[in-house]
C-alpha positions as a LaTeX table, in Angstrom:
\begin{tabular}{lrrr}
\hline
Residue & $x$ (\AA) & $y$ (\AA) & $z$ (\AA) \\
\hline
Met1 & $-0.02$ & $-0.02$ & 0.00 \\
Val2 & 1.19 & 3.53 & $-0.85$ \\
Ser3 & 2.19 & 5.57 & 2.24 \\
Phe4 & 2.67 & 9.35 & 1.81 \\
Asp5 & 4.81 & 11.54 & 4.07 \\
Glu6 & 2.40 & 14.36 & 3.25 \\
Leu7 & $-1.04$ & 14.76 & 1.68 \\
Val8 & $-3.01$ & 17.69 & 0.23 \\
Ile9 & $-6.75$ & 17.29 & 0.60 \\
Phe10 & $-8.99$ & 19.51 & $-1.54$ \\
Asp11 & $-12.59$ & 20.33 & $-0.92$ \\
Cys12 & $-14.59$ & 20.27 & $-4.12$ \\
Asp13 & $-17.44$ & 22.83 & $-4.13$ \\
Gly14 & $-15.86$ & 26.31 & $-3.92$ \\
Val15 & $-12.27$ & 25.03 & $-4.26$ \\
Leu16 & $-11.84$ & 22.83 & $-7.25$ \\
Val17 & $-14.89$ & 24.35 & $-8.94$ \\
Asp18 & $-16.83$ & 27.57 & $-8.32$ \\
Ser19 & $-20.12$ & 25.77 & $-7.94$ \\
Glu20 & $-21.82$ & 27.04 & $-4.79$ \\
Leu21 & $-23.29$ & 30.20 & $-6.17$ \\
Leu22 & $-24.61$ & 28.34 & $-9.21$ \\
Thr23 & $-26.21$ & 25.75 & $-6.93$ \\
Met24 & $-27.93$ & 28.42 & $-4.82$ \\
Ala25 & $-29.07$ & 30.22 & $-8.03$ \\
Val26 & $-30.77$ & 27.01 & $-9.15$ \\
Leu27 & $-32.31$ & 26.53 & $-5.70$ \\
Ser28 & $-33.69$ & 30.11 & $-5.76$ \\
Glu29 & $-35.44$ & 29.22 & $-9.05$ \\
Gln30 & $-36.99$ & 26.15 & $-7.42$ \\
Ile31 & $-38.15$ & 27.98 & $-4.26$ \\
Pro32 & $-39.99$ & 31.25 & $-4.88$ \\
Gly33 & $-38.85$ & 34.04 & $-2.57$ \\
Leu34 & $-35.47$ & 32.56 & $-1.78$ \\
Asp35 & $-32.56$ & 34.92 & $-2.51$ \\
Ala36 & $-29.56$ & 33.12 & $-4.02$ \\
Met37 & $-26.89$ & 35.21 & $-2.31$ \\
Thr38 & $-28.56$ & 34.99 & 1.08 \\
Ala39 & $-28.77$ & 31.22 & 0.69 \\
Tyr40 & $-25.13$ & 31.05 & $-0.36$ \\
Asn41 & $-23.95$ & 32.99 & 2.66 \\
Arg42 & $-26.04$ & 30.90 & 4.96 \\
Phe43 & $-25.47$ & 27.40 & 3.60 \\
Arg44 & $-21.98$ & 27.44 & 2.10 \\
Gly45 & $-20.21$ & 24.21 & 2.93 \\
Arg46 & $-23.17$ & 22.54 & 4.63 \\
Lys47 & $-24.92$ & 19.24 & 3.80 \\
Ile48 & $-27.50$ & 20.14 & 1.14 \\
Ser49 & $-30.20$ & 17.84 & 2.56 \\
Asp50 & $-30.01$ & 19.71 & 5.91 \\
Cys51 & $-30.31$ & 23.01 & 4.03 \\
Leu52 & $-33.37$ & 21.80 & 2.14 \\
Arg53 & $-35.12$ & 20.63 & 5.28 \\
Glu54 & $-34.63$ & 24.03 & 6.91 \\
Leu55 & $-35.98$ & 25.79 & 3.82 \\
Glu56 & $-38.98$ & 23.41 & 3.61 \\
Thr57 & $-40.13$ & 24.75 & 6.98 \\
Glu58 & $-39.44$ & 28.38 & 6.26 \\
Phe59 & $-40.89$ & 28.50 & 2.71 \\
Asp60 & $-43.65$ & 25.96 & 3.22 \\
Phe61 & $-43.01$ & 23.70 & 0.21 \\
Cys62 & $-43.00$ & 19.93 & $-0.11$ \\
Leu63 & $-39.54$ & 18.40 & $-0.08$ \\
Ser64 & $-40.67$ & 15.46 & $-2.26$ \\
Ala65 & $-38.55$ & 12.98 & $-4.18$ \\
Glu66 & $-39.72$ & 14.73 & $-7.33$ \\
Phe67 & $-38.50$ & 18.14 & $-6.00$ \\
Ile68 & $-35.05$ & 16.70 & $-5.18$ \\
Glu69 & $-34.76$ & 14.97 & $-8.55$ \\
Asn70 & $-35.73$ & 18.11 & $-10.39$ \\
Phe71 & $-33.28$ & 20.20 & $-8.35$ \\
Arg72 & $-30.39$ & 17.83 & $-8.96$ \\
Asn73 & $-31.15$ & 17.59 & $-12.72$ \\
Ala74 & $-31.35$ & 21.41 & $-12.96$ \\
Cys75 & $-28.04$ & 21.71 & $-11.12$ \\
Ala76 & $-26.35$ & 19.21 & $-13.43$ \\
Asp77 & $-27.55$ & 21.10 & $-16.52$ \\
Arg78 & $-26.32$ & 24.40 & $-15.06$ \\
Tyr79 & $-22.95$ & 22.92 & $-14.18$ \\
Arg80 & $-22.47$ & 21.58 & $-17.68$ \\
Ala81 & $-23.40$ & 24.93 & $-19.19$ \\
Glu82 & $-21.75$ & 27.46 & $-16.86$ \\
Leu83 & $-19.41$ & 25.88 & $-14.34$ \\
Lys84 & $-15.72$ & 26.99 & $-14.36$ \\
Cys85 & $-12.56$ & 26.14 & $-12.54$ \\
Asp86 & $-9.29$ & 28.02 & $-12.18$ \\
Pro87 & $-7.19$ & 27.53 & $-15.36$ \\
Asp88 & $-4.12$ & 27.01 & $-13.12$ \\
Leu89 & $-5.64$ & 24.01 & $-11.32$ \\
Arg90 & $-4.21$ & 21.29 & $-13.52$ \\
Gly91 & $-0.67$ & 22.64 & $-13.27$ \\
Val92 & $-0.89$ & 22.99 & $-9.48$ \\
Val93 & $-2.20$ & 19.43 & $-9.11$ \\
Asp94 & 0.36 & 18.00 & $-11.45$ \\
Gly95 & 3.04 & 19.49 & $-9.17$ \\
Leu96 & 1.87 & 17.48 & $-6.15$ \\
Asp97 & 3.41 & 14.19 & $-7.42$ \\
Gly98 & 0.18 & 12.28 & $-6.76$ \\
Arg99 & 0.06 & 13.19 & $-3.04$ \\
Tyr100 & $-3.45$ & 14.62 & $-3.07$ \\
Cys101 & $-7.14$ & 13.66 & $-2.91$ \\
Val102 & $-10.59$ & 15.22 & $-2.52$ \\
Gly103 & $-12.65$ & 15.27 & 0.74 \\
Thr104 & $-16.11$ & 16.54 & $-0.10$ \\
Ser105 & $-19.60$ & 16.69 & 1.43 \\
Ala106 & $-21.05$ & 16.21 & $-2.09$ \\
Pro107 & $-22.22$ & 12.84 & $-3.48$ \\
Phe108 & $-19.88$ & 11.05 & $-5.84$ \\
Glu109 & $-22.08$ & 11.54 & $-8.91$ \\
Lys110 & $-22.30$ & 15.28 & $-8.34$ \\
Val111 & $-18.52$ & 15.50 & $-8.06$ \\
Lys112 & $-18.13$ & 13.47 & $-11.24$ \\
Thr113 & $-20.57$ & 15.79 & $-13.12$ \\
Met114 & $-18.85$ & 18.96 & $-11.93$ \\
Leu115 & $-15.26$ & 17.90 & $-12.52$ \\
Gly116 & $-16.19$ & 16.37 & $-15.85$ \\
Ala117 & $-17.90$ & 19.62 & $-16.89$ \\
Val118 & $-14.65$ & 21.55 & $-16.34$ \\
Gly119 & $-12.38$ & 18.91 & $-17.85$ \\
Val120 & $-10.39$ & 17.78 & $-14.76$ \\
Trp121 & $-12.14$ & 14.50 & $-13.86$ \\
Asp122 & $-9.07$ & 12.53 & $-14.97$ \\
Leu123 & $-6.99$ & 14.19 & $-12.15$ \\
Phe124 & $-9.35$ & 13.07 & $-9.38$ \\
Glu125 & $-11.31$ & 10.04 & $-10.54$ \\
Trp126 & $-9.80$ & 7.52 & $-8.07$ \\
Arg127 & $-9.11$ & 10.10 & $-5.32$ \\
Ile128 & $-12.62$ & 11.06 & $-4.15$ \\
Phe129 & $-13.74$ & 10.70 & $-0.48$ \\
Ser130 & $-17.42$ & 11.58 & $-0.25$ \\
Ala131 & $-19.30$ & 12.18 & 2.95 \\
Tyr132 & $-22.27$ & 10.45 & 1.38 \\
Ala133 & $-20.25$ & 7.24 & 0.98 \\
Leu134 & $-18.77$ & 7.41 & 4.47 \\
Lys135 & $-21.93$ & 8.60 & 6.15 \\
Thr136 & $-20.12$ & 11.38 & 8.02 \\
Trp137 & $-20.28$ & 15.07 & 7.30 \\
Lys138 & $-18.19$ & 18.12 & 8.10 \\
Pro139 & $-17.49$ & 19.59 & 10.61 \\
Ala140 & $-16.81$ & 16.10 & 11.96 \\
Pro141 & $-13.19$ & 15.18 & 11.19 \\
Asp142 & $-13.87$ & 11.62 & 10.02 \\
Leu143 & $-13.93$ & 12.42 & 6.25 \\
Phe144 & $-10.47$ & 13.96 & 6.32 \\
Leu145 & $-9.09$ & 11.37 & 8.76 \\
Thr146 & $-10.36$ & 8.55 & 6.53 \\
Ala147 & $-8.56$ & 10.09 & 3.55 \\
Ala148 & $-5.35$ & 10.40 & 5.56 \\
Arg149 & $-5.46$ & 6.78 & 6.73 \\
His150 & $-6.11$ & 5.57 & 3.23 \\
Trp151 & $-2.94$ & 7.22 & 1.97 \\
Gly152 & $-0.92$ & 6.38 & 5.06 \\
Ala153 & $-0.39$ & 10.08 & 6.05 \\
Glu154 & $-0.44$ & 11.35 & 9.64 \\
Pro155 & $-2.96$ & 14.15 & 10.25 \\
Cys156 & $-0.15$ & 16.52 & 11.19 \\
Asn157 & 1.31 & 15.94 & 7.70 \\
Cys158 & $-1.92$ & 16.83 & 5.87 \\
Leu159 & $-2.85$ & 20.20 & 4.38 \\
Val160 & $-6.50$ & 20.85 & 3.64 \\
Val161 & $-7.70$ & 23.42 & 1.07 \\
Glu162 & $-11.14$ & 24.69 & 2.05 \\
Asp163 & $-13.47$ & 27.63 & 1.50 \\
Ser164 & $-16.23$ & 27.36 & 4.12 \\
Pro165 & $-16.46$ & 27.69 & 7.91 \\
Thr166 & $-17.76$ & 24.12 & 8.09 \\
Gly167 & $-14.85$ & 22.76 & 6.13 \\
Val168 & $-12.33$ & 24.73 & 8.16 \\
Ala169 & $-13.81$ & 23.36 & 11.37 \\
Ala170 & $-13.55$ & 19.79 & 9.99 \\
Ala171 & $-9.88$ & 20.32 & 9.14 \\
Arg172 & $-9.17$ & 21.77 & 12.59 \\
Asn173 & $-10.97$ & 18.92 & 14.29 \\
Ala174 & $-8.80$ & 16.54 & 12.33 \\
Gly175 & $-5.64$ & 18.29 & 13.46 \\
Met176 & $-4.66$ & 19.35 & 9.92 \\
Tyr177 & $-3.11$ & 22.50 & 8.50 \\
Thr178 & $-5.71$ & 24.61 & 6.67 \\
Val179 & $-5.42$ & 26.93 & 3.67 \\
Val180 & $-8.51$ & 28.90 & 2.73 \\
Leu181 & $-9.22$ & 29.65 & $-0.96$ \\
Asp182 & $-10.95$ & 33.02 & $-0.74$ \\
Pro183 & $-11.21$ & 34.72 & $-4.19$ \\
Arg184 & $-14.05$ & 36.99 & $-3.12$ \\
Gly185 & $-12.69$ & 38.10 & 0.25 \\
Glu186 & $-15.42$ & 36.32 & 2.23 \\
Ala187 & $-13.34$ & 34.55 & 4.81 \\
Thr188 & $-13.52$ & 37.27 & 7.39 \\
Gly189 & $-15.23$ & 35.82 & 10.40 \\
Pro190 & $-13.58$ & 34.47 & 13.57 \\
Glu191 & $-14.12$ & 30.92 & 12.30 \\
Phe192 & $-11.31$ & 31.54 & 9.79 \\
Ala193 & $-8.86$ & 32.84 & 12.44 \\
Gly194 & $-5.41$ & 31.15 & 12.24 \\
Thr195 & $-5.81$ & 29.91 & 8.71 \\
Gln196 & $-3.65$ & 30.83 & 5.72 \\
Arg197 & $-5.55$ & 32.46 & 2.88 \\
Ile198 & $-5.06$ & 32.57 & $-0.85$ \\
Thr199 & $-7.13$ & 34.24 & $-3.55$ \\
Arg200 & $-6.24$ & 31.88 & $-6.39$ \\
Ile201 & $-5.18$ & 28.32 & $-6.72$ \\
Ala202 & $-1.87$ & 29.34 & $-8.31$ \\
Asp203 & $-0.82$ & 30.66 & $-4.87$ \\
Leu204 & $-1.11$ & 27.22 & $-3.28$ \\
Pro205 & 2.41 & 25.95 & $-4.10$ \\
Ala206 & 3.94 & 28.87 & $-2.15$ \\
Gln207 & 1.73 & 27.99 & 0.86 \\
Ile208 & 2.75 & 24.34 & 0.60 \\
Ala209 & 6.41 & 25.35 & 0.61 \\
Met210 & 5.82 & 27.44 & 3.74 \\
Trp211 & 3.98 & 24.57 & 5.41 \\
Arg212 & 6.83 & 22.20 & 4.63 \\
Glu213 & 9.34 & 24.59 & 6.16 \\
Lys214 & 7.20 & 24.96 & 9.30 \\
Arg215 & 7.05 & 21.18 & 9.64 \\
Arg216 & 10.79 & 20.82 & 9.25 \\
Ser217 & 11.54 & 23.57 & 11.77 \\
Ser218 & 9.13 & 22.11 & 14.34 \\
Arg219 & 10.57 & 18.60 & 14.35 \\
Pro220 & 12.86 & 17.93 & 17.25 \\
Glu221 & 16.50 & 17.69 & 16.23 \\
Arg222 & 18.01 & 14.25 & 16.37 \\
Ile223 & 20.71 & 13.90 & 19.01 \\
His224 & 23.69 & 11.96 & 17.81 \\
Lys225 & 26.01 & 10.52 & 20.48 \\
Glu226 & 29.44 & 9.20 & 19.84 \\
Phe227 & 30.48 & 6.11 & 21.69 \\
Val228 & 34.17 & 5.49 & 22.14 \\
Ser229 & 35.34 & 1.95 & 22.60 \\
Ile230 & 38.39 & 1.50 & 24.77 \\
\hline
\end{tabular}
């Protein structure tokens, strides 16, 4: 089994692809009176089924199987038509020498649709850890810890790239170093305190280099003793 001395774990929605605003725009079309930006700020990074249950009570609609299917189909259509990712993503990922994966609260099929829509599915196909498959959701640390165990990496040797308060909390709970991708300057609350922030994925290699240096400098020096035989 492969064992990595370090691992970079990417969130998907909001990190690999700029999907969350699109998702909330679709949801606002499905629920009259719901403002997409308000929903985005409120639900970013959270489990979508929990969000829908809250909205069902507030907006008095029926959260039926038909509603959910229509919502998912509409999202998939919008992703294929409008979804984008950072053009530097492929180059950054290629530079990680295979020591990376995805830890996401989204179901596998949604991740496949999104990453396929932007042409990077080949980079992540066998590296997806989904909360839906593991039955554990952020901010619990289990998703990230499972990914680390799979690749044989200690939590202290893992760097997580996140965008939401929920994801940051999960990384902290797992004891992992956190970099926040914040292209819109939204990571301003106390829940982001102590994290490193970047505005574009191209800045990630520099953060990884800083993280490696911190890890090296924090390791206790080995003490070498000389033994003299008489």
